N, C-alpha and C positions, 0 to 999 in steps of 0.2 A: 754267371749271375748266381746269386744266393737263393735262399728259400723265398717263395712267394707267400706273403701274408695278406689276407683279404679281410678288411674290416667292414662290417655291415652295421649301419646306423640308420635311425629313423628321424633324426632331427630333434630327438628328445633331450632332456637335460644332461644326460651322461654322455652324449655323443662326442662332444669335444674332448672330454676327459679320457675316454677310451682311445680315441685317435692319438692323442698326445702320449698316452702310456705305451701304446704299441710302438710309436716312433722312438721313445726313450729306450725301449727294451730290444728293439730289432738290431740285428747285426748290420754293419755298414754295407754288406753285400746283399742284404735282404731287399726284396722288391715289395713295397707296400702299395696296395690298391684299396681305395676307400669307395664303398658303394653307399651313397646316401639316398635311401628310398623316398625321402621327402622331396627330392628334386626330380622333375619330369625326365630329364635326360638319362637318369640312372635306373628308372623304374623297371624297364623291360629286362635289361641284362641282370640287374640285381635280383629281380623276381625269379628269373630262371635259375640263378645260382642258389638263392635261398631255398628253392624247391629241391634242387639237386642235393644240397647239403642237409636238408631236413631241418633247417633253422626254424624255430617257432617263436623266439623272443629276440628282441634287440636291446642292447647291442650284441653283436656276435663277432667272433674272430675265427678265421680258418687259417691254419698254418700248413703249407704244403698240401692243401686239399682236404685237411681234416679239421673239424670244428674243435676248438679248445675251450676249456672252462674259463670264461671271462672273469669269474670271481677270483680265481688264482692270480690272474693278471692284475686285478685291482688291489688285491691284498698283499702282494709281494712287496717287501720293503726295499730291498736293494738288489734287483736282479743283475746277474751277469749276462750281458746281451746275447752273445752267441750260445752259451751253454743253456740259458733259460729257454730260448726259442726252440732249440733242438730237443730239449727235454720235453717240452710241450708236444712237439711233433712226434717224438719217439714213444712217449709213454703216458702222457697226461691228457690224451685226447678222449673225448666222449666216444663211447662205442656207437657206431652207426646202427640204426635199426635195420634189421634184415627182412 
């Protein structure tokens, strides 16, 4: 299996766009998991992960357990799927607060 990409949305106006953008960008082997906190069945698990990752705003995306800059995802014009995802995971992740 490829890299796990977790998408955190809150049902807001950009939720659908960010989910589609992640799917367009992800490699064929990537495993995409969407947590929609506006749905009751996702709240508990999503809330736990949001807390673990230190997510403060939605939408948010984690690649391989590291939160990435959603603005880069939204602004990128023509990403190369595998290379772009792995660049985010390798070097364009936000630093976790210690």
